[in-house]
C-alpha positions in Angstrom: -6.3 -3.4 10.9 -8.6 -6.4 11.0 -11.7 -6.1 8.9 -10.3 -3.2 6.9 -9.2 -3.4 3.2 -5.6 -2.2 3.2 -2.9 -1.4 0.7 0.4 -3.3 1.3 2.3 -1.2 3.8 4.9 -1.2 6.5 7.6 0.7 8.2 11.1 1.8 7.2 13.8 -0.2 9.0 17.0 1.4 10.3 19.4 2.0 7.4 16.7 1.7 4.7 15.5 4.4 2.3 11.9 4.5 1.2 12.4 2.5 -2.0 14.3 -0.3 -0.1 11.5 -0.4 2.4 9.0 -0.6 -0.4 10.8 -3.5 -2.1 11.1 -5.4 1.3 7.4 -4.8 2.3 6.1 -5.9 -1.1 8.2 -9.0 -0.9 7.0 -9.8 2.6 3.3 -9.0 2.2 2.5 -10.0 -1.4 5.6 -12.0 -2.6 6.8 -9.5 -5.2 10.6 -9.6 -5.8 12.8 -8.2 -8.4 12.8 -4.8 -10.0 9.7 -2.6 -9.4 8.4 -0.2 -12.1 7.3 2.9 -10.2 4.7 5.3 -11.6 6.8 8.5 -11.6 3.7 10.6 -11.6 2.3 9.3 -8.4 3.5 9.3 -4.8 1.0 10.2 -2.1 1.3 10.5 1.7 -0.8 11.2 4.8 -0.1 11.6 8.4 -1.8 9.7 11.2 -1.4 8.7 14.9 -0.4 5.1 15.3 -2.1 2.7 17.7 0.7 3.4 20.1 0.0 7.1 19.9 3.1 7.9 17.8 2.9 10.4 14.9 3.5 8.5 11.6 3.5 9.2 7.9 2.3 6.7 5.3 3.6 7.0 1.7 1.8 5.2 -1.2 3.6 4.6 -4.5 1.9 3.7 -7.8 3.4 0.6 -9.3 2.9 -1.3 -12.5 1.4 -4.8 -11.9 2.6 -6.5 -15.1 0.5 -9.6 -14.2 2.8 -10.6 -11.3 1.2 -13.3 -9.1 0.2 -12.3 -5.6 1.4 -14.6 -2.8 0.1 -13.3 0.6 1.9 -13.5 3.8 0.3 -15.1 6.8 -0.7 -11.6 8.0 -3.4 -11.4 5.4 -6.3 -13.6 4.5 -7.3 -12.5 1.0 -6.6 -9.9 -1.7 -8.6 -8.3 -4.5 -8.5 -5.4 -6.8 -10.7 -2.5 -5.8 -12.1 -0.2 -8.5 -12.2 3.5 -7.4 -15.9 3.8 -8.3 -16.7 0.9 -5.9 -14.8 2.2 -2.8 -18.0 3.1 -0.9 -18.9 -0.6 -0.9 -15.7 -1.6 0.9 -14.3 -1.1 4.4 -11.4 1.2 3.7 -10.1 4.2 5.7 -10.9 7.7 4.4 -7.1 8.1 3.7 -6.9 4.9 1.6 -10.0 5.8 -0.4 -8.6 9.3 -1.1 -5.3 7.9 -2.2 -6.8 5.4 -4.6 -9.1 8.0 -6.0 -6.2 10.5 -6.5 -4.2 7.8 -8.3 -7.1 6.9 -10.5 -7.6 10.6 -11.5 -4.2 10.7 -13.2 
């Protein structure tokens, strides 16, 4: 979504489970490889209609950063950390803002 701040995301390929898709998408979009430390207290989801008109569900997992470098794919032009209190100043979808605020409230 050009012009919108997004969380790393993507689809589940045939034969993948959610965690395998998460590992693949993070490797593709931000260059993270190796074991991921999931926050067991946070998994969110929301439903939406895709650009092609198909019903879809997006899951968001909380992950520890541990200072890993971010290496963006060619699909993205920049990255930054968004503080939940500043979300009104950024172009994010309502669902993304709600997800970040829910995670920060833990």
